[in-house]
DRENROMAR-420075 format. One record per residue (C-alpha): x, y, z; residue in three letters. Coordinates in steps of 0.05 Angstrom, whole numbers. Last residue first. Layout:
<pts>
+--------+--------+--------+---------+
!      X !      Y !      Z ! residuo !
+--------+--------+--------+---------+
!      X !      Y !      Z !     Ala !
...
+--------+--------+--------+---------+
</pts>
This chain:
<pts>
+--------+--------+--------+---------+
!      X !      Y !      Z ! residuo !
+--------+--------+--------+---------+
!    428 !    481 !    863 !     Thr !
!    364 !    461 !    907 !     Gly !
!    288 !    456 !    881 !     His !
!    258 !    524 !    925 !     Glu !
!    330 !    563 !    938 !     Gln !
!    349 !    547 !    856 !     Val !
!    282 !    573 !    845 !     Val !
!    278 !    628 !    885 !     Glu !
!    351 !    649 !    875 !     Ala !
!    326 !    643 !    794 !     Ile !
!    266 !    701 !    814 !     Ala !
!    313 !    748 !    846 !     Asp !
!    365 !    740 !    793 !     Ala !
!    311 !    752 !    743 !     Ile !
!    274 !    814 !    782 !     Cys !
!    341 !    850 !    790 !     Lys !
!    374 !    844 !    710 !     Val !
!    312 !    875 !    687 !     Asn !
!    331 !    942 !    687 !     Gly !
!    410 !    939 !    686 !     Glu !
!    392 !    897 !    621 !     Asn !
!    389 !    822 !    606 !     Ala !
!    357 !    794 !    547 !     Gly !
!    428 !    802 !    504 !     Ser !
!    439 !    748 !    563 !     Leu !
!    415 !    695 !    522 !     Ser !
!    406 !    637 !    563 !     Val !
!    404 !    559 !    570 !     Arg !
!    373 !    518 !    627 !     Gly !
!    367 !    456 !    586 !     Asn !
!    297 !    473 !    577 !     Ser !
!    317 !    545 !    526 !     Met !
!    299 !    611 !    571 !     Leu !
!    242 !    644 !    579 !     Tyr !
!    217 !    682 !    653 !     Ile !
!    151 !    701 !    655 !     His !
!    161 !    701 !    735 !     His !
!    107 !    638 !    757 !     Lys !
!     98 !    597 !    698 !     Asp !
!    161 !    608 !    656 !     Arg !
!    211 !    604 !    718 !     Leu !
!    185 !    545 !    740 !     Arg !
!    185 !    509 !    681 !     Gln !
!    260 !    528 !    676 !     Val !
!    267 !    505 !    758 !     Gln !
!    233 !    432 !    731 !     Asp !
!    285 !    433 !    668 !     Lys !
!    345 !    443 !    716 !     Ser !
!    391 !    515 !    724 !     Leu !
!    459 !    504 !    704 !     Gly !
!    463 !    567 !    680 !     Thr !
!    508 !    552 !    610 !     Phe !
!    505 !    620 !    584 !     Ser !
!    490 !    648 !    517 !     Phe !
!    521 !    704 !    479 !     Met !
!    597 !    698 !    484 !     Gly !
!    635 !    680 !    539 !     Ile !
!    642 !    641 !    602 !     Gln !
!    683 !    655 !    674 !     Ser !
!    627 !    710 !    682 !     Thr !
!    561 !    668 !    698 !     Leu !
!    618 !    606 !    713 !     His !
!    622 !    647 !    779 !     Thr !
!    555 !    633 !    799 !     Trp !
!    565 !    596 !    866 !     Asp !
!    510 !    567 !    918 !     Gly !
!    434 !    598 !    915 !     Val !
!    435 !    585 !    993 !     Asn !
!    431 !    674 !   1019 !     Glu !
!    415 !    720 !    966 !     His !
!    472 !    766 !    943 !     Lys !
!    497 !    725 !    904 !     Glu !
!    441 !    731 !    835 !     Ile !
!    446 !    809 !    841 !     Glu !
!    525 !    795 !    835 !     Gln !
!    522 !    737 !    781 !     Lys !
!    469 !    787 !    741 !     Leu !
!    512 !    854 !    741 !     Met !
!    583 !    809 !    715 !     Ser !
!    537 !    775 !    665 !     Arg !
!    497 !    843 !    643 !     Val !
!    578 !    883 !    645 !     Gly !
!    604 !    817 !    600 !     Lys !
!    545 !    817 !    544 !     Ile !
!    551 !    900 !    553 !     Arg !
!    630 !    892 !    534 !     Gly !
!    610 !    846 !    476 !     Ala !
!    561 !    895 !    439 !     Met !
!    594 !    953 !    455 !     Lys !
!    680 !    926 !    432 !     Arg !
!    633 !    889 !    366 !     Leu !
!    602 !    955 !    351 !     Asp !
!    677 !    987 !    358 !     Glu !
!    707 !    931 !    309 !     Tyr !
!    645 !    955 !    257 !     Trp !
!    658 !   1031 !    259 !     Val !
!    735 !   1005 !    240 !     Ala !
!    707 !    970 !    180 !     Arg !
!    662 !   1034 !    169 !     Ile !
!    725 !   1066 !    162 !     Thr !
!    767 !   1013 !    120 !     Pro !
!    723 !    997 !     70 !     Asn !
!    725 !    928 !     49 !     Ser !
!    695 !    900 !    102 !     Leu !
!    636 !    936 !    116 !     Val !
!    624 !    943 !     48 !     Thr !
!    626 !    871 !     27 !     Tyr !
!    580 !    854 !     82 !     Val !
!    533 !    901 !     55 !     Leu !
!    529 !    875 !     -6 !     Arg !
!    523 !    798 !     22 !     Cys !
!    463 !    822 !     53 !     Gly !
!    431 !    851 !    -17 !     Tyr !
!    448 !    796 !    -63 !     Leu !
!    411 !    731 !    -33 !     Pro !
!    452 !    663 !    -54 !     Pro !
!    445 !    615 !   -124 !     Asn !
!    406 !    564 !   -144 !     Ser !
!    384 !    547 !    -82 !     Ile !
!    385 !    472 !    -67 !     Glu !
!    400 !    427 !   -140 !     Ala !
!    446 !    491 !   -147 !     Arg !
!    475 !    492 !    -90 !     Val !
!    495 !    418 !    -88 !     Leu !
!    518 !    419 !   -160 !     Arg !
!    563 !    476 !   -144 !     Leu !
!    594 !    441 !    -86 !     Leu !
!    608 !    373 !   -124 !     Gln !
!    637 !    420 !   -175 !     Ser !
!    693 !    455 !   -117 !     Tyr !
!    709 !    381 !   -112 !     Pro !
!    733 !    357 !   -171 !     Gly !
!    771 !    423 !   -200 !     Thr !
!    798 !    436 !   -130 !     Ser !
!    857 !    379 !   -145 !     Pro !
!    894 !    362 !    -77 !     Thr !
!    961 !    370 !    -78 !     Asp !
!    962 !    449 !    -49 !     Gln !
!    925 !    403 !     21 !     Pro !
!    849 !    424 !     32 !     Leu !
!    814 !    482 !     55 !     Val !
!    737 !    477 !     44 !     Leu !
!    704 !    549 !     71 !     His !
!    618 !    553 !     70 !     Phe !
!    596 !    627 !     74 !     Ala !
!    539 !    658 !     92 !     Gly !
!    488 !    722 !    103 !     Val !
!    413 !    696 !    120 !     Arg !
!    383 !    773 !    118 !     Glu !
!    349 !    760 !    165 !     Gly !
!    388 !    755 !    219 !     Tyr !
!    445 !    812 !    201 !     Leu !
!    455 !    839 !    269 !     Gly !
!    538 !    847 !    236 !     Met !
!    560 !    799 !    289 !     Asn !
!    508 !    753 !    303 !     Lys !
!    466 !    738 !    232 !     Ala !
!    550 !    743 !    197 !     Phe !
!    554 !    667 !    193 !     Ser !
!    618 !    619 !    172 !     Gln !
!    617 !    555 !    169 !     Ala !
!    695 !    527 !    162 !     Ile !
!    721 !    470 !    136 !     Cys !
!    785 !    426 !    146 !     Met !
!    831 !    371 !     94 !     Gly !
!    849 !    303 !     77 !     Gln !
!    897 !    302 !    136 !     Pro !
!    963 !    334 !    120 !     Thr !
!   1029 !    296 !    101 !     Asn !
!   1026 !    290 !     20 !     Gly !
!   1032 !    366 !      6 !     Pro !
!   1063 !    408 !     57 !     Gly !
!   1093 !    394 !    133 !     Asp !
!   1053 !    459 !    168 !     Glu !
!    972 !    448 !    130 !     Phe !
!    952 !    404 !    190 !     Leu !
!    981 !    457 !    244 !     Val !
!    970 !    537 !    214 !     Glu !
!    893 !    513 !    189 !     His !
!    877 !    485 !    270 !     Phe !
!    920 !    551 !    282 !     His !
!    878 !    600 !    245 !     Arg !
!    814 !    561 !    271 !     Val !
!    830 !    570 !    337 !     Ala !
!    843 !    644 !    338 !     Trp !
!    799 !    660 !    298 !     Ala !
!    756 !    695 !    353 !     Asp !
!    823 !    738 !    384 !     Glu !
!    835 !    768 !    316 !     Glu !
!    757 !    784 !    309 !     Pro !
!    763 !    822 !    374 !     Asp !
!    709 !    840 !    413 !     Gly !
!    715 !    778 !    453 !     Thr !
!    654 !    733 !    436 !     Ala !
!    621 !    780 !    386 !     Phe !
!    686 !    785 !    335 !     Gly !
!    676 !    715 !    307 !     Gln !
!    612 !    689 !    328 !     Tyr !
!    580 !    644 !    285 !     Ala !
!    647 !    605 !    281 !     Ser !
!    627 !    531 !    263 !     Asp !
!    693 !    487 !    249 !     Phe !
!    689 !    423 !    218 !     Phe !
!    756 !    390 !    238 !     Pro !
!    772 !    312 !    191 !     Phe !
!    813 !    270 !    251 !     Leu !
!    872 !    247 !    203 !     Lys !
!    891 !    212 !    273 !     Lys !
!    957 !    245 !    294 !     Arg !
!    936 !    315 !    254 !     Lys !
!    865 !    310 !    300 !     Phe !
!    892 !    305 !    365 !     Val !
!    966 !    358 !    353 !     Gln !
!    900 !    398 !    341 !     Ala !
!    871 !    381 !    396 !     Leu !
!    929 !    397 !    446 !     Ser !
!    930 !    468 !    418 !     Arg !
!    863 !    482 !    428 !     Trp !
!    873 !    456 !    506 !     Gln !
!    935 !    512 !    514 !     Asp !
!    896 !    566 !    478 !     Arg !
!    851 !    556 !    526 !     Thr !
!    775 !    511 !    509 !     Pro !
!    718 !    547 !    503 !     Asp !
!    647 !    551 !    553 !     Ile !
!    595 !    590 !    523 !     Gly !
!    546 !    532 !    553 !     Thr !
!    507 !    529 !    483 !     Pro !
!    528 !    547 !    439 !     Asn !
!    600 !    548 !    436 !     His !
!    624 !    625 !    445 !     Ala !
!    685 !    603 !    388 !     Cys !
!    702 !    570 !    331 !     Ala !
!    661 !    517 !    354 !     His !
!    682 !    444 !    330 !     Leu !
!    650 !    390 !    294 !     Ile !
!    690 !    334 !    287 !     Val !
!    688 !    293 !    218 !     Val !
!    713 !    220 !    216 !     Asp !
!    772 !    223 !    174 !     Gly !
!    813 !    168 !    196 !     Glu !
!    785 !    131 !    265 !     Thr !
!    745 !    170 !    316 !     Ala !
!    735 !    124 !    383 !     Ala !
!    794 !    123 !    427 !     Asn !
!    834 !    186 !    418 !     Glu !
!    762 !    231 !    402 !     Leu !
!    744 !    205 !    460 !     Met !
!    792 !    214 !    509 !     Ser !
!    811 !    288 !    483 !     Thr !
!    726 !    301 !    503 !     Met !
!    726 !    278 !    566 !     Gly !
!    792 !    301 !    591 !     Glu !
!    768 !    367 !    567 !     Phe !
!    704 !    368 !    603 !     Asn !
!    692 !    451 !    606 !     Leu !
!    668 !    474 !    663 !     Ala !
!    601 !    478 !    701 !     Arg !
!    645 !    431 !    753 !     Thr !
!    594 !    383 !    767 !     Gln !
!    553 !    396 !    697 !     Ala !
!    619 !    381 !    671 !     Asp !
!    603 !    409 !    593 !     Tyr !
!    649 !    379 !    528 !     Tyr !
!    636 !    301 !    519 !     Pro !
!    632 !    275 !    450 !     Tyr !
!    574 !    256 !    419 !     Lys !
!    563 !    212 !    364 !     Glu !
!    520 !    223 !    308 !     Gln !
!    538 !    163 !    250 !     Ile !
!    531 !    173 !    176 !     Val !
!    483 !    139 !    136 !     His !
!    433 !    201 !    151 !     Pro !
!    477 !    258 !    119 !     Ala !
!    435 !    313 !    102 !     Ala !
!    378 !    302 !    138 !     Thr !
!    406 !    272 !    208 !     Gln !
!    465 !    321 !    189 !     Trp !
!    424 !    379 !    191 !     Ile !
!    381 !    350 !    253 !     Leu !
!    434 !    351 !    298 !     Phe !
!    469 !    405 !    286 !     His !
!    415 !    437 !    301 !     Asn !
!    411 !    436 !    367 !     Gly !
!    472 !    478 !    386 !     Trp !
!    517 !    435 !    417 !     Thr !
!    511 !    394 !    493 !     Pro !
!    556 !    342 !    486 !     Asp !
!    604 !    368 !    422 !     Ser !
!    585 !    331 !    360 !     Ile !
!    625 !    281 !    330 !     Phe !
!    616 !    258 !    263 !     Val !
!    623 !    177 !    247 !     Asn !
!    639 !    132 !    187 !     Arg !
!    667 !    187 !    146 !     Pro !
!    638 !    190 !     67 !     Arg !
!    699 !    246 !     49 !     Leu !
!    651 !    252 !    -24 !     Gln !
!    579 !    245 !    -13 !     Gln !
!    584 !    253 !     73 !     Ala !
!    635 !    309 !     64 !     Leu !
!    588 !    351 !      1 !     Phe !
!    517 !    344 !     49 !     Leu !
!    547 !    361 !    113 !     Ala !
!    584 !    420 !     86 !     Gly !
!    522 !    442 !     50 !     Leu !
!    483 !    439 !    113 !     His !
!    534 !    473 !    165 !     Asn !
!    538 !    537 !    111 !     Ala !
!    471 !    538 !    103 !     Gly !
!    464 !    537 !    171 !     Thr !
!    511 !    583 !    185 !     Gly !
!    483 !    635 !    138 !     Ser !
!    445 !    617 !     67 !     Ile !
!    506 !    610 !     39 !     Thr !
!    571 !    632 !    -11 !     Gln !
!    610 !    585 !    -28 !     Ile !
!    683 !    580 !    -10 !     Ser !
!    744 !    539 !    -33 !     Leu !
!    802 !    550 !      9 !     Val !
!    880 !    525 !    -17 !     His !
!    938 !    500 !     27 !     Ser !
!   1008 !    487 !     36 !     Asn !
!   1042 !    548 !    -15 !     Ser !
!    980 !    595 !      9 !     Thr !
!    997 !    598 !     73 !     Asn !
!    936 !    644 !    103 !     Tyr !
!    940 !    707 !    124 !     Asn !
!    867 !    718 !    162 !     Gly !
!    823 !    653 !    163 !     Leu !
!    772 !    689 !    191 !     Val !
!    763 !    750 !    156 !     Leu !
!    800 !    732 !     91 !     Glu !
!    757 !    683 !     87 !     Arg !
!    705 !    741 !     85 !     Ala !
!    735 !    790 !     54 !     Val !
!    746 !    736 !    -12 !     Lys !
!    665 !    717 !      1 !     Leu !
!    637 !    786 !     -7 !     Phe !
!    687 !    795 !    -76 !     Pro !
!    669 !    733 !   -102 !     Asp !
!    599 !    748 !    -94 !     Phe !
!    562 !    675 !   -106 !     Gly !
!    580 !    599 !   -116 !     Ala !
!    523 !    610 !   -152 !     Ile !
!    541 !    664 !   -198 !     Pro !
!    492 !    712 !   -178 !     Leu !
!    418 !    733 !   -207 !     Tyr !
!    404 !    793 !   -235 !     Glu !
!    379 !    849 !   -188 !     His !
!    426 !    899 !   -209 !     Asn !
!    391 !    978 !   -195 !     Asn !
!    441 !    978 !   -123 !     Leu !
!    490 !    964 !   -169 !     Asp !
!    501 !   1045 !   -180 !     Leu !
!    517 !   1057 !   -115 !     Ser !
!    483 !   1117 !    -69 !     Arg !
!    448 !   1052 !    -29 !     Glu !
!    510 !   1008 !    -31 !     Val !
!    545 !   1058 !     19 !     Val !
!    483 !   1086 !     50 !     Ser !
!    463 !   1008 !     67 !     Lys !
!    550 !   1004 !     89 !     Ala !
!    541 !   1071 !    144 !     Met !
!    482 !   1035 !    173 !     Lys !
!    503 !    971 !    178 !     Ile !
!    573 !   1008 !    219 !     Ser !
!    523 !   1039 !    256 !     Pro !
!    497 !    966 !    277 !     Leu !
!    421 !    963 !    279 !     Ile !
!    401 !    942 !    347 !     Trp !
!    342 !    911 !    362 !     Pro !
!    303 !    932 !    429 !     Glu !
!    312 !    902 !    506 !     Ser !
!    328 !    980 !    526 !     Asn !
!    391 !    966 !    549 !     Glu !
!    407 !    934 !    467 !     Asp !
!    395 !    869 !    438 !     Arg !
!    424 !    808 !    416 !     Tyr !
!    399 !    752 !    385 !     Val !
!    393 !    684 !    409 !     Gly !
!    315 !    687 !    423 !     Ala !
!    307 !    645 !    496 !     Gly !
!    329 !    695 !    550 !     Leu !
!    267 !    743 !    537 !     Ser !
!    231 !    775 !    597 !     Val !
!    155 !    794 !    612 !     Lys !
!    143 !    844 !    656 !     Glu !
!     81 !    858 !    617 !     Pro !
!     43 !    803 !    625 !     Thr !
!     18 !    786 !    559 !     Pro !
!     38 !    729 !    532 !     Asp !
!     32 !    711 !    463 !     Ser !
!    103 !    742 !    439 !     Gln !
!    140 !    696 !    496 !     Phe !
!    107 !    639 !    475 !     Asp !
!    119 !    655 !    393 !     Leu !
!    207 !    662 !    413 !     Thr !
!    203 !    600 !    463 !     Ile !
!    170 !    562 !    395 !     Ala !
!    223 !    590 !    353 !     Phe !
!    278 !    560 !    396 !     Ala !
!    241 !    498 !    418 !     Glu !
!    228 !    476 !    347 !     Asp !
!    150 !    445 !    352 !     Arg !
!    140 !    373 !    358 !     Pro !
!    135 !    330 !    310 !     Leu !
!     63 !    307 !    273 !     Ile !
!     77 !    234 !    243 !     Pro !
!     52 !    246 !    182 !     Ala !
!    -15 !    197 !    155 !     Asp !
!    -46 !    245 !    126 !     Ala !
!     19 !    242 !     58 !     Ile !
!    -11 !    177 !     47 !     Arg !
!     47 !    121 !     30 !     Ala !
!     31 !     66 !    -22 !     Ala !
!     -4 !     -3 !      2 !     Met !
+--------+--------+--------+---------+
</pts>
């Protein structure tokens, strides 16, 4: 008997988007959104970066503004060049070469990478941090269902810190040559915990020795510390280590999914890039043609407006300097919120140590709150966050941070840490 569309099973709502919808429908004036992964200013309003305002002015005065023709399948080449340089810096072109494709933000880059690697590298496993951005699992499930998904230890609930020993142990003992490992370039989502530079150095040696394939997800470059160079360090170090020996002695390559949603506030413009780094002796024609084939089948070619803005910001020295200041402002406000929230929570008795709020980095914090505590915050205090305890700190500000802290203290005292 043929299958019936009517029999398609009902799937649960995507939690991240469901939280936003539920928050919007809540009539309570004092409600607080700590779920959405978007930057908000001190008044909890969307913030258009001054650098983006300047770029819009430049683009709108350009003769190209009235050009609405299709881009090539690979995308807007001037954008791809500056995007590649932003994440990789001045890399050694004698040891490697990079194939870049414009994508529908970071999600599109992750999906394109999963499709390509599943078909061409054919890994047995893809290793994904536990926890991670929830879409990583869904992307690999739909794009590469035959690739086994393995979770590697990342977060230690007891210490609320990185379980580096567990992470490296699993990669040493369970990963085999050609397996893909998803790594967060900076500001790990959802924990806000990144390896130290020494830990990154150690990891790079593991990858090189075991010939694993690193897949960096770079969604927060510049947003994490306020310095794009600092936030690209891990990616650039891996590139240097993996390709330093020249042709014939390197793993098969590495790749990067790059998004400009967070660090330029271009959420709805969906601007991203996928970069495939290959050893210099690996021919590029075949891999590039396969990437173009996948893009052609899915979107044909990417949108134009957002990539024009990113190119204008990164190619214009004056606007780029303003963007650096924008990044420092966003990162600085989030750091300030972390400090305020920690101080306000710890004013209460029997709430434990909340140092992890200030030791973590980026937009998100893994609070350690349980699912029941999260539900209590929502039901009684109208504070919305992910059920795993992840908060988006951009929703906090001087006006509501005490209320958030008081509510957290109450649920911790009632249900325990």
